[in-house]
Each structure stands twice: as structure tokens, then as C-alpha cells.
C-alpha atoms as one frame of an Amber mdcrd trajectory, in Angstrom:
protein
  11.542   0.995  50.727  14.512  -0.313  48.809  14.060  -2.694  45.951  15.890
  -5.999  46.212  17.953  -6.225  43.032  19.708  -9.523  42.515  22.499  -9.700
  39.992  21.875 -12.230  37.224  23.427 -15.575  37.944  26.710 -16.099  36.114
  26.992 -19.306  34.133  28.901 -22.053  35.876  32.285 -22.969  34.486  30.666
 -26.094  33.007  28.145 -23.953  31.127  30.894 -21.697  29.822  32.969 -24.680
  28.723  29.985 -26.241  26.964  29.246 -22.955  25.172  32.864 -22.669  24.070
  32.808 -26.271  22.839  29.649 -25.625  20.817  31.270 -22.604  19.157  34.480
 -24.533  18.428  32.590 -27.467  16.918  30.533 -25.095  14.793  33.705 -23.357
  13.577  35.035 -26.774  12.532  31.772 -27.708  10.803  31.607 -30.774  13.055
  28.382 -32.505  14.114  26.977 -31.294  17.413  26.752 -34.485  19.432  26.817
 -34.873  23.186  29.984 -36.970  22.899  31.719 -34.308  20.815  30.669 -31.527
  23.199  31.812 -33.558  26.208  35.143 -34.355  24.607  35.781 -30.780  23.462
  34.669 -29.169  26.737  36.135 -31.615  29.224  32.682 -31.797  30.834  31.140
 -35.201  31.430  28.707 -36.556  28.849  26.130 -36.912  31.625  26.424 -33.212
  32.506  26.003 -32.218  28.863  22.855 -34.396  28.669  21.500 -32.873  31.881
  21.712 -29.416  30.344  20.720 -30.335  26.776  18.459 -33.347  26.408  19.030
 -33.895  22.685  20.759 -32.552  19.579  17.896 -30.143  18.891  18.579 -28.553
  22.290  22.308 -28.362  21.490  21.585 -26.642  18.181  19.114 -24.277  19.841
  21.795 -23.272  22.337  24.272 -22.703  19.516  21.693 -20.580  17.707  21.285
 -18.439  20.834  25.076 -17.987  21.029  25.268 -16.850  17.408  21.934 -15.125
  16.995  20.853 -11.502  17.265  21.219 -10.207  20.826  17.444 -10.046  21.370
  16.547 -13.204  19.467  13.935 -12.929  16.721  12.880  -9.368  15.884   9.696
  -8.080  17.490   9.643  -4.543  16.084  10.440  -3.313  12.579  11.520   0.033
  14.015  14.027  -1.592  16.388  15.248  -3.997  13.704  16.056  -1.173  11.308
  17.216   1.364  13.904  19.731  -0.668  15.892  19.172  -4.439  15.953  20.630
  -5.214  12.530  23.757  -3.209  13.312  24.232  -5.026  16.636  23.523  -8.366
  14.978  26.003  -7.925  12.147  28.646  -6.555  14.517  28.160  -9.696  16.628
  28.587 -11.784  13.472  31.863  -9.933  12.780  33.136 -10.828  16.247  32.308
 -14.491  15.593  33.189 -14.463  11.911  34.969 -17.830  11.817  32.064 -19.634
  13.444  29.393 -17.767  11.467  31.073 -18.408   8.119  31.265 -22.168   8.668
  27.893 -22.416  10.426  26.165 -20.673   7.534  27.504 -23.279   5.093  27.640
 -26.513   7.094  24.921 -29.203   7.243  24.713 -28.715  11.021  24.260 -24.969
  10.603  21.556 -25.505   7.998  19.738 -27.879  10.325  20.026 -25.343  13.139
  18.415 -22.656  10.951  15.668 -25.020   9.770  14.773 -25.842  13.367  14.188
 -22.110  13.960  12.119 -21.720  10.778   8.658 -21.598  12.353   9.709 -18.961
  14.892  11.573 -16.951  12.223   8.695 -16.977   9.736   6.219 -15.919  12.449
   8.470 -13.046  13.579   9.066 -11.652  10.096   5.425 -12.112   9.069   4.458
 -10.040  12.110   6.857  -7.148  11.542   6.453  -6.925   7.764   2.741  -7.789
   7.695   1.431  -4.215   7.996   3.247  -3.363   4.744   1.989  -6.392   2.810
  -1.666  -6.453   3.887  -2.845  -5.551   0.366  -0.903  -8.385  -1.269  -2.072
 -11.894  -1.952  -0.800 -14.542   0.449   1.676 -15.739  -2.193   2.940 -12.208
  -2.879   3.289 -11.461   0.842   5.292 -14.652   1.349   7.695 -13.622  -1.437
   8.033 -10.083  -0.064   8.668 -11.312   3.481  11.204 -13.851   2.203  13.165
 -11.217   0.282  13.232  -8.780   3.189  14.114 -11.456   5.761  17.021 -12.580
   3.599  18.456  -9.062   3.772  18.412  -9.343   7.577  20.088 -12.744   7.742
  23.505 -14.188   8.388  23.578 -15.291   4.755  23.334 -11.657   3.621  26.068
 -10.727   6.122  28.329 -13.514   4.810  27.875 -12.638   1.140  28.400  -8.911
   1.608  31.456  -9.640   3.756  32.966 -12.219   1.373  32.060 -10.683  -1.975
  32.135  -6.946  -1.199  34.545  -6.704   1.776  31.914  -5.031   3.945  31.925
  -5.249   7.736  28.976  -5.433  10.100  28.009  -1.739  10.272  28.233  -1.397
   6.476  26.241  -4.592   5.894  23.601  -3.261   8.282  23.479   0.076   6.465
  23.063  -1.634   3.087  20.423  -4.045   4.398  18.432  -1.337   6.188  18.484
   0.792   3.039  17.286  -2.108   0.872  14.496  -3.109   3.281  13.321   0.525
   3.494  13.273   0.779  -0.306  11.213  -2.414  -0.571   8.799  -1.281   2.139
   8.356   2.139   0.492   7.668   0.417  -2.836   5.117  -1.918  -1.223   3.428
   0.969   0.609   3.238   2.987  -2.616   2.267   0.250  -5.064   0.402  -2.335
  -2.984  -0.444  -5.448  -4.996   0.838  -3.703  -8.136   4.349  -3.935  -6.687
   4.529  -7.461  -8.075   3.463  -6.548 -11.593   6.291  -7.318 -13.963   6.378
  -6.872 -17.742   5.468  -9.964 -19.704   8.496 -11.374 -21.564   8.363 -10.869
 -25.339
């Protein structure tokens, strides 16, 4: 018995034009409105609305175009073994868009709208290494490690240190592993700091 394998449906030309318009608007730091997407893509405003009901949906689509290939991380092993490298290499390929999107009000709003999903994902993958910490300590540890895996870390290492995607990934993976090893070794004591004189 042969298995019926259907090739994934290719996006219509309208979908491709809308995606390209979203990336162009993001690279310009422009607001993502249905009118702007329609104008930039040459697709009717009505068609844009049919695909994306509101600006949140437009920003979510942009996030998916810019984001890690698999979306939010689901495995610490995969994140550190290959996902960060693929993610930062993707950022390199879209450097103009990523640089503006990481600094623009629209890009900030896009990231904030993904906050709940992001926090849940990183809590899940880092949680086994912070189980002995207080809730406040765990939040700080997760925040620091998530930052190392973010587009903001990629942008700063690229701009300030002339690193490219694979090198940013190597530095970030190393730093996350060091933090995890410290947490595993020290537990709650990892947050003990000397009292200022």
C-alpha cells in the first residue's frame, strides 16, 4: 500500500506579496496597517483584511517571518545544539529588517504581543535548572538566559563586536551553558552576592 503524500501548498502570489510588503514595512520602521500593506503589496485592502483580521494578526505574521524556524523553543537540547545557530543565521539573512524591527515601536509591540508565549516557553526549558530557586530568582535567571537567545543579543553582538550568526550562536550557547552549570552547582546560592561595603 502506497502512502498518499501531498506536497505542501505553495503560498499564492497574494500571500507572497503581502509577506514581502510586511518585511519591507518593517525594514522602514513603518506602522503595519492594512492600508500600508495593501499599498506596498499591490494587493487589495479587502484581501489583506481577509487574511489578517487586525494589526495584531499582521504583527504575528511578521513575527513568524522573522522568528526562529521552529517558533518558540520546546527543547533546551535542540535550542543549544542547532536552533540558535539556525535562528541567528536567519537573522543575518534578514539583517536590515531585523535591525530596524528590533528598535522600532512596531517591532517592540510585536515582541510584547508574543510575551506570554515566550515566557512560557523559556520557563519550561530552563525550569529544570531553576527548581531550587525562589520564584523571583528563577524569573531573573530565565530572563538573563532568554536575553542571550534573542534578536537583541544578535543585534548587539553584530553591531558592537562584528560577529555574524554562527559566532553569536556560539557565544550565546557558551554563556547559557555556563549559567546553567552555575545554577546546577550552586542552586539558590547562585544568587548570593557580596554585600556592598
